[in-house]
mmCIF file of the C-alpha atoms, coordinates in Angstrom:
data_MODEL
# 
_entry.id   MODEL 
# 
loop_
_atom_site.group_PDB 
_atom_site.id 
_atom_site.type_symbol 
_atom_site.label_atom_id 
_atom_site.label_alt_id 
_atom_site.label_comp_id 
_atom_site.label_asym_id 
_atom_site.label_entity_id 
_atom_site.label_seq_id 
_atom_site.pdbx_PDB_ins_code 
_atom_site.Cartn_x 
_atom_site.Cartn_y 
_atom_site.Cartn_z 
_atom_site.occupancy 
_atom_site.B_iso_or_equiv 
_atom_site.pdbx_formal_charge 
_atom_site.auth_seq_id 
_atom_site.auth_comp_id 
_atom_site.auth_asym_id 
_atom_site.auth_atom_id 
_atom_site.pdbx_PDB_model_num 
ATOM 1   C CA . UNK A 1 1   ? 107.783 102.240 100.958 1.00 0.00 ? 1   UNK A CA 1 
ATOM 2   C CA . UNK A 1 2   ? 109.373 103.759 97.862  1.00 0.00 ? 2   UNK A CA 1 
ATOM 3   C CA . UNK A 1 3   ? 107.157 106.847 98.021  1.00 0.00 ? 3   UNK A CA 1 
ATOM 4   C CA . UNK A 1 4   ? 107.999 107.425 101.682 1.00 0.00 ? 4   UNK A CA 1 
ATOM 5   C CA . UNK A 1 5   ? 111.716 107.091 101.012 1.00 0.00 ? 5   UNK A CA 1 
ATOM 6   C CA . UNK A 1 6   ? 111.629 109.191 97.835  1.00 0.00 ? 6   UNK A CA 1 
ATOM 7   C CA . UNK A 1 7   ? 109.999 112.108 99.620  1.00 0.00 ? 7   UNK A CA 1 
ATOM 8   C CA . UNK A 1 8   ? 112.866 112.148 102.071 1.00 0.00 ? 8   UNK A CA 1 
ATOM 9   C CA . UNK A 1 9   ? 115.867 111.660 99.771  1.00 0.00 ? 9   UNK A CA 1 
ATOM 10  C CA . UNK A 1 10  ? 114.354 113.362 96.684  1.00 0.00 ? 10  UNK A CA 1 
ATOM 11  C CA . UNK A 1 11  ? 116.396 111.405 94.171  1.00 0.00 ? 11  UNK A CA 1 
ATOM 12  C CA . UNK A 1 12  ? 115.162 108.313 92.345  1.00 0.00 ? 12  UNK A CA 1 
ATOM 13  C CA . UNK A 1 13  ? 118.471 106.440 92.310  1.00 0.00 ? 13  UNK A CA 1 
ATOM 14  C CA . UNK A 1 14  ? 119.130 107.129 95.990  1.00 0.00 ? 14  UNK A CA 1 
ATOM 15  C CA . UNK A 1 15  ? 115.562 106.132 96.859  1.00 0.00 ? 15  UNK A CA 1 
ATOM 16  C CA . UNK A 1 16  ? 116.052 102.849 94.985  1.00 0.00 ? 16  UNK A CA 1 
ATOM 17  C CA . UNK A 1 17  ? 119.238 102.169 96.976  1.00 0.00 ? 17  UNK A CA 1 
ATOM 18  C CA . UNK A 1 18  ? 117.556 102.925 100.296 1.00 0.00 ? 18  UNK A CA 1 
ATOM 19  C CA . UNK A 1 19  ? 114.517 100.823 99.357  1.00 0.00 ? 19  UNK A CA 1 
ATOM 20  C CA . UNK A 1 20  ? 116.764 97.913  98.417  1.00 0.00 ? 20  UNK A CA 1 
ATOM 21  C CA . UNK A 1 21  ? 118.548 98.150  101.781 1.00 0.00 ? 21  UNK A CA 1 
ATOM 22  C CA . UNK A 1 22  ? 115.206 98.346  103.589 1.00 0.00 ? 22  UNK A CA 1 
ATOM 23  C CA . UNK A 1 23  ? 113.827 95.312  101.766 1.00 0.00 ? 23  UNK A CA 1 
ATOM 24  C CA . UNK A 1 24  ? 116.965 93.332  102.551 1.00 0.00 ? 24  UNK A CA 1 
ATOM 25  C CA . UNK A 1 25  ? 116.462 94.210  106.227 1.00 0.00 ? 25  UNK A CA 1 
ATOM 26  C CA . UNK A 1 26  ? 112.804 93.179  106.003 1.00 0.00 ? 26  UNK A CA 1 
ATOM 27  C CA . UNK A 1 27  ? 113.740 89.846  104.422 1.00 0.00 ? 27  UNK A CA 1 
ATOM 28  C CA . UNK A 1 28  ? 116.553 89.056  106.864 1.00 0.00 ? 28  UNK A CA 1 
ATOM 29  C CA . UNK A 1 29  ? 114.462 90.064  109.889 1.00 0.00 ? 29  UNK A CA 1 
ATOM 30  C CA . UNK A 1 30  ? 111.103 88.664  108.818 1.00 0.00 ? 30  UNK A CA 1 
ATOM 31  C CA . UNK A 1 31  ? 111.223 85.983  111.489 1.00 0.00 ? 31  UNK A CA 1 
ATOM 32  C CA . UNK A 1 32  ? 111.650 88.684  114.153 1.00 0.00 ? 32  UNK A CA 1 
ATOM 33  C CA . UNK A 1 33  ? 108.326 90.358  113.281 1.00 0.00 ? 33  UNK A CA 1 
ATOM 34  C CA . UNK A 1 34  ? 106.264 89.689  116.397 1.00 0.00 ? 34  UNK A CA 1 
ATOM 35  C CA . UNK A 1 35  ? 102.920 90.981  115.190 1.00 0.00 ? 35  UNK A CA 1 
ATOM 36  C CA . UNK A 1 36  ? 102.664 93.537  118.014 1.00 0.00 ? 36  UNK A CA 1 
ATOM 37  C CA . UNK A 1 37  ? 101.874 96.120  115.361 1.00 0.00 ? 37  UNK A CA 1 
ATOM 38  C CA . UNK A 1 38  ? 100.558 96.018  111.832 1.00 0.00 ? 38  UNK A CA 1 
ATOM 39  C CA . UNK A 1 39  ? 102.931 94.771  109.158 1.00 0.00 ? 39  UNK A CA 1 
ATOM 40  C CA . UNK A 1 40  ? 102.700 98.164  107.419 1.00 0.00 ? 40  UNK A CA 1 
ATOM 41  C CA . UNK A 1 41  ? 103.848 99.915  110.611 1.00 0.00 ? 41  UNK A CA 1 
ATOM 42  C CA . UNK A 1 42  ? 106.846 97.616  110.842 1.00 0.00 ? 42  UNK A CA 1 
ATOM 43  C CA . UNK A 1 43  ? 107.696 98.188  107.163 1.00 0.00 ? 43  UNK A CA 1 
ATOM 44  C CA . UNK A 1 44  ? 107.360 101.974 107.534 1.00 0.00 ? 44  UNK A CA 1 
ATOM 45  C CA . UNK A 1 45  ? 109.674 101.908 110.539 1.00 0.00 ? 45  UNK A CA 1 
ATOM 46  C CA . UNK A 1 46  ? 112.352 99.949  108.700 1.00 0.00 ? 46  UNK A CA 1 
ATOM 47  C CA . UNK A 1 47  ? 112.056 102.249 105.663 1.00 0.00 ? 47  UNK A CA 1 
ATOM 48  C CA . UNK A 1 48  ? 112.226 105.307 107.918 1.00 0.00 ? 48  UNK A CA 1 
ATOM 49  C CA . UNK A 1 49  ? 115.283 104.051 109.789 1.00 0.00 ? 49  UNK A CA 1 
ATOM 50  C CA . UNK A 1 50  ? 117.090 103.196 106.552 1.00 0.00 ? 50  UNK A CA 1 
ATOM 51  C CA . UNK A 1 51  ? 116.269 106.633 105.146 1.00 0.00 ? 51  UNK A CA 1 
ATOM 52  C CA . UNK A 1 52  ? 117.526 108.431 108.255 1.00 0.00 ? 52  UNK A CA 1 
ATOM 53  C CA . UNK A 1 53  ? 120.700 106.326 108.186 1.00 0.00 ? 53  UNK A CA 1 
ATOM 54  C CA . UNK A 1 54  ? 121.226 107.262 104.536 1.00 0.00 ? 54  UNK A CA 1 
ATOM 55  C CA . UNK A 1 55  ? 120.637 110.959 105.175 1.00 0.00 ? 55  UNK A CA 1 
ATOM 56  C CA . UNK A 1 56  ? 122.838 110.980 108.251 1.00 0.00 ? 56  UNK A CA 1 
ATOM 57  C CA . UNK A 1 57  ? 125.697 109.647 106.188 1.00 0.00 ? 57  UNK A CA 1 
ATOM 58  C CA . UNK A 1 58  ? 125.454 112.961 104.358 1.00 0.00 ? 58  UNK A CA 1 
ATOM 59  C CA . UNK A 1 59  ? 124.913 111.580 100.877 1.00 0.00 ? 59  UNK A CA 1 
ATOM 60  C CA . UNK A 1 60  ? 121.971 113.754 99.878  1.00 0.00 ? 60  UNK A CA 1 
ATOM 61  C CA . UNK A 1 61  ? 121.096 115.962 102.828 1.00 0.00 ? 61  UNK A CA 1 
ATOM 62  C CA . UNK A 1 62  ? 119.771 118.958 100.940 1.00 0.00 ? 62  UNK A CA 1 
ATOM 63  C CA . UNK A 1 63  ? 119.090 122.363 102.379 1.00 0.00 ? 63  UNK A CA 1 
ATOM 64  C CA . UNK A 1 64  ? 118.787 125.915 101.206 1.00 0.00 ? 64  UNK A CA 1 
ATOM 65  C CA . UNK A 1 65  ? 122.369 126.575 102.371 1.00 0.00 ? 65  UNK A CA 1 
ATOM 66  C CA . UNK A 1 66  ? 123.611 123.910 99.979  1.00 0.00 ? 66  UNK A CA 1 
ATOM 67  C CA . UNK A 1 67  ? 121.027 123.822 97.179  1.00 0.00 ? 67  UNK A CA 1 
ATOM 68  C CA . UNK A 1 68  ? 120.629 120.304 95.870  1.00 0.00 ? 68  UNK A CA 1 
ATOM 69  C CA . UNK A 1 69  ? 123.918 119.229 97.321  1.00 0.00 ? 69  UNK A CA 1 
ATOM 70  C CA . UNK A 1 70  ? 126.790 120.125 94.984  1.00 0.00 ? 70  UNK A CA 1 
ATOM 71  C CA . UNK A 1 71  ? 124.798 119.740 91.752  1.00 0.00 ? 71  UNK A CA 1 
ATOM 72  C CA . UNK A 1 72  ? 125.382 122.350 89.059  1.00 0.00 ? 72  UNK A CA 1 
ATOM 73  C CA . UNK A 1 73  ? 123.996 122.894 85.580  1.00 0.00 ? 73  UNK A CA 1 
ATOM 74  C CA . UNK A 1 74  ? 126.102 123.111 82.418  1.00 0.00 ? 74  UNK A CA 1 
ATOM 75  C CA . UNK A 1 75  ? 126.769 126.812 83.127  1.00 0.00 ? 75  UNK A CA 1 
ATOM 76  C CA . UNK A 1 76  ? 128.171 125.955 86.547  1.00 0.00 ? 76  UNK A CA 1 
ATOM 77  C CA . UNK A 1 77  ? 125.165 127.445 88.378  1.00 0.00 ? 77  UNK A CA 1 
ATOM 78  C CA . UNK A 1 78  ? 124.024 125.726 91.582  1.00 0.00 ? 78  UNK A CA 1 
ATOM 79  C CA . UNK A 1 79  ? 120.792 123.811 91.094  1.00 0.00 ? 79  UNK A CA 1 
ATOM 80  C CA . UNK A 1 80  ? 117.957 124.140 93.588  1.00 0.00 ? 80  UNK A CA 1 
ATOM 81  C CA . UNK A 1 81  ? 115.978 121.163 94.815  1.00 0.00 ? 81  UNK A CA 1 
ATOM 82  C CA . UNK A 1 82  ? 113.069 122.339 92.641  1.00 0.00 ? 82  UNK A CA 1 
ATOM 83  C CA . UNK A 1 83  ? 115.189 122.575 89.490  1.00 0.00 ? 83  UNK A CA 1 
ATOM 84  C CA . UNK A 1 84  ? 116.685 119.127 90.114  1.00 0.00 ? 84  UNK A CA 1 
ATOM 85  C CA . UNK A 1 85  ? 113.242 117.640 90.575  1.00 0.00 ? 85  UNK A CA 1 
ATOM 86  C CA . UNK A 1 86  ? 111.875 119.292 87.427  1.00 0.00 ? 86  UNK A CA 1 
ATOM 87  C CA . UNK A 1 87  ? 114.816 117.812 85.482  1.00 0.00 ? 87  UNK A CA 1 
ATOM 88  C CA . UNK A 1 88  ? 114.297 114.324 86.976  1.00 0.00 ? 88  UNK A CA 1 
ATOM 89  C CA . UNK A 1 89  ? 112.487 112.080 84.488  1.00 0.00 ? 89  UNK A CA 1 
ATOM 90  C CA . UNK A 1 90  ? 110.928 110.164 87.400  1.00 0.00 ? 90  UNK A CA 1 
ATOM 91  C CA . UNK A 1 91  ? 109.356 113.303 88.914  1.00 0.00 ? 91  UNK A CA 1 
ATOM 92  C CA . UNK A 1 92  ? 105.755 113.683 87.795  1.00 0.00 ? 92  UNK A CA 1 
ATOM 93  C CA . UNK A 1 93  ? 104.782 116.855 89.658  1.00 0.00 ? 93  UNK A CA 1 
ATOM 94  C CA . UNK A 1 94  ? 104.446 120.438 88.526  1.00 0.00 ? 94  UNK A CA 1 
ATOM 95  C CA . UNK A 1 95  ? 106.480 123.489 89.539  1.00 0.00 ? 95  UNK A CA 1 
ATOM 96  C CA . UNK A 1 96  ? 104.398 124.046 92.683  1.00 0.00 ? 96  UNK A CA 1 
ATOM 97  C CA . UNK A 1 97  ? 105.072 120.472 93.819  1.00 0.00 ? 97  UNK A CA 1 
ATOM 98  C CA . UNK A 1 98  ? 108.779 120.966 93.121  1.00 0.00 ? 98  UNK A CA 1 
ATOM 99  C CA . UNK A 1 99  ? 108.767 124.139 95.235  1.00 0.00 ? 99  UNK A CA 1 
ATOM 100 C CA . UNK A 1 100 ? 106.935 122.284 98.012  1.00 0.00 ? 100 UNK A CA 1 
ATOM 101 C CA . UNK A 1 101 ? 109.659 119.631 97.897  1.00 0.00 ? 101 UNK A CA 1 
ATOM 102 C CA . UNK A 1 102 ? 112.259 122.373 98.143  1.00 0.00 ? 102 UNK A CA 1 
ATOM 103 C CA . UNK A 1 103 ? 110.467 123.777 101.204 1.00 0.00 ? 103 UNK A CA 1 
ATOM 104 C CA . UNK A 1 104 ? 110.302 120.299 102.740 1.00 0.00 ? 104 UNK A CA 1 
ATOM 105 C CA . UNK A 1 105 ? 114.041 119.874 102.123 1.00 0.00 ? 105 UNK A CA 1 
ATOM 106 C CA . UNK A 1 106 ? 114.684 122.848 104.422 1.00 0.00 ? 106 UNK A CA 1 
ATOM 107 C CA . UNK A 1 107 ? 113.070 121.051 107.364 1.00 0.00 ? 107 UNK A CA 1 
ATOM 108 C CA . UNK A 1 108 ? 115.043 119.131 109.975 1.00 0.00 ? 108 UNK A CA 1 
ATOM 109 C CA . UNK A 1 109 ? 114.806 115.357 109.356 1.00 0.00 ? 109 UNK A CA 1 
ATOM 110 C CA . UNK A 1 110 ? 112.226 114.686 112.096 1.00 0.00 ? 110 UNK A CA 1 
ATOM 111 C CA . UNK A 1 111 ? 109.906 117.469 110.916 1.00 0.00 ? 111 UNK A CA 1 
ATOM 112 C CA . UNK A 1 112 ? 110.402 116.360 107.317 1.00 0.00 ? 112 UNK A CA 1 
ATOM 113 C CA . UNK A 1 113 ? 109.433 112.807 108.226 1.00 0.00 ? 113 UNK A CA 1 
ATOM 114 C CA . UNK A 1 114 ? 106.366 113.826 110.217 1.00 0.00 ? 114 UNK A CA 1 
ATOM 115 C CA . UNK A 1 115 ? 105.208 116.247 107.529 1.00 0.00 ? 115 UNK A CA 1 
ATOM 116 C CA . UNK A 1 116 ? 105.552 113.734 104.692 1.00 0.00 ? 116 UNK A CA 1 
ATOM 117 C CA . UNK A 1 117 ? 103.828 110.973 106.651 1.00 0.00 ? 117 UNK A CA 1 
ATOM 118 C CA . UNK A 1 118 ? 100.913 113.251 107.519 1.00 0.00 ? 118 UNK A CA 1 
ATOM 119 C CA . UNK A 1 119 ? 100.608 115.234 104.283 1.00 0.00 ? 119 UNK A CA 1 
ATOM 120 C CA . UNK A 1 120 ? 101.391 112.587 101.667 1.00 0.00 ? 120 UNK A CA 1 
ATOM 121 C CA . UNK A 1 121 ? 100.639 109.290 103.392 1.00 0.00 ? 121 UNK A CA 1 
ATOM 122 C CA . UNK A 1 122 ? 97.701  110.651 105.435 1.00 0.00 ? 122 UNK A CA 1 
ATOM 123 C CA . UNK A 1 123 ? 98.777  108.644 108.471 1.00 0.00 ? 123 UNK A CA 1 
ATOM 124 C CA . UNK A 1 124 ? 97.118  109.255 111.798 1.00 0.00 ? 124 UNK A CA 1 
ATOM 125 C CA . UNK A 1 125 ? 99.308  110.505 114.625 1.00 0.00 ? 125 UNK A CA 1 
ATOM 126 C CA . UNK A 1 126 ? 98.740  107.239 116.500 1.00 0.00 ? 126 UNK A CA 1 
ATOM 127 C CA . UNK A 1 127 ? 100.125 105.269 113.531 1.00 0.00 ? 127 UNK A CA 1 
ATOM 128 C CA . UNK A 1 128 ? 103.115 107.602 113.240 1.00 0.00 ? 128 UNK A CA 1 
ATOM 129 C CA . UNK A 1 129 ? 103.697 107.226 116.969 1.00 0.00 ? 129 UNK A CA 1 
ATOM 130 C CA . UNK A 1 130 ? 104.065 103.470 116.526 1.00 0.00 ? 130 UNK A CA 1 
ATOM 131 C CA . UNK A 1 131 ? 106.370 103.865 113.542 1.00 0.00 ? 131 UNK A CA 1 
ATOM 132 C CA . UNK A 1 132 ? 108.577 106.607 114.951 1.00 0.00 ? 132 UNK A CA 1 
ATOM 133 C CA . UNK A 1 133 ? 108.367 105.592 118.618 1.00 0.00 ? 133 UNK A CA 1 
ATOM 134 C CA . UNK A 1 134 ? 107.455 109.168 119.584 1.00 0.00 ? 134 UNK A CA 1 
ATOM 135 C CA . UNK A 1 135 ? 104.524 110.581 121.521 1.00 0.00 ? 135 UNK A CA 1 
ATOM 136 C CA . UNK A 1 136 ? 101.478 111.894 119.687 1.00 0.00 ? 136 UNK A CA 1 
ATOM 137 C CA . UNK A 1 137 ? 101.998 115.315 121.282 1.00 0.00 ? 137 UNK A CA 1 
ATOM 138 C CA . UNK A 1 138 ? 105.562 115.555 119.994 1.00 0.00 ? 138 UNK A CA 1 
ATOM 139 C CA . UNK A 1 139 ? 104.408 114.534 116.517 1.00 0.00 ? 139 UNK A CA 1 
ATOM 140 C CA . UNK A 1 140 ? 101.679 117.179 116.498 1.00 0.00 ? 140 UNK A CA 1 
ATOM 141 C CA . UNK A 1 141 ? 104.216 119.797 117.561 1.00 0.00 ? 141 UNK A CA 1 
ATOM 142 C CA . UNK A 1 142 ? 106.661 118.705 114.848 1.00 0.00 ? 142 UNK A CA 1 
ATOM 143 C CA . UNK A 1 143 ? 103.935 118.846 112.209 1.00 0.00 ? 143 UNK A CA 1 
ATOM 144 C CA . UNK A 1 144 ? 102.810 122.292 113.390 1.00 0.00 ? 144 UNK A CA 1 
ATOM 145 C CA . UNK A 1 145 ? 106.378 123.643 113.235 1.00 0.00 ? 145 UNK A CA 1 
ATOM 146 C CA . UNK A 1 146 ? 106.906 122.066 109.799 1.00 0.00 ? 146 UNK A CA 1 
ATOM 147 C CA . UNK A 1 147 ? 103.750 123.701 108.428 1.00 0.00 ? 147 UNK A CA 1 
ATOM 148 C CA . UNK A 1 148 ? 104.828 127.074 109.823 1.00 0.00 ? 148 UNK A CA 1 
ATOM 149 C CA . UNK A 1 149 ? 108.274 126.764 108.199 1.00 0.00 ? 149 UNK A CA 1 
ATOM 150 C CA . UNK A 1 150 ? 106.812 125.695 104.866 1.00 0.00 ? 150 UNK A CA 1 
ATOM 151 C CA . UNK A 1 151 ? 104.340 128.566 104.966 1.00 0.00 ? 151 UNK A CA 1 
ATOM 152 C CA . UNK A 1 152 ? 107.180 130.991 105.708 1.00 0.00 ? 152 UNK A CA 1 
ATOM 153 C CA . UNK A 1 153 ? 109.177 129.506 102.812 1.00 0.00 ? 153 UNK A CA 1 
ATOM 154 C CA . UNK A 1 154 ? 106.355 130.213 100.357 1.00 0.00 ? 154 UNK A CA 1 
ATOM 155 C CA . UNK A 1 155 ? 105.726 133.677 101.804 1.00 0.00 ? 155 UNK A CA 1 
ATOM 156 C CA . UNK A 1 156 ? 109.384 134.538 101.254 1.00 0.00 ? 156 UNK A CA 1 
ATOM 157 C CA . UNK A 1 157 ? 109.001 133.548 97.572  1.00 0.00 ? 157 UNK A CA 1 
ATOM 158 C CA . UNK A 1 158 ? 106.264 136.161 97.002  1.00 0.00 ? 158 UNK A CA 1 
# 
């Protein structure tokens, strides 16, 4: 659950907060789990909903228009998502991974979610459909658009 949340909020401390809220919801609603789906699907859905709620509140919604929120370095320069990730002691990727995260941050929340679930978590569209309560066709379209936008992001860097 942490990995799913972290890929969406891109900050360790924020991901911890969202995970804590999600786990509290899991604990308080455990008796309402009906078993209609796998437990992992139910957990993913709660984590996803908590993440979207967090992002909607505007705490860390990052985009190219507002690089890394309002973060600046000691010289007062705006930090990009990639530079924030490279400076994060909890980030264990390389510069390419940081740039991929920056590209992902430019995606609308739904495309970002679908891309991270498919690319990082290797979930099948049918599983994502159960988690996100969206049709397989819509998920495939979202993933396709996300890949095109990420490709365009990297092409613009060349």
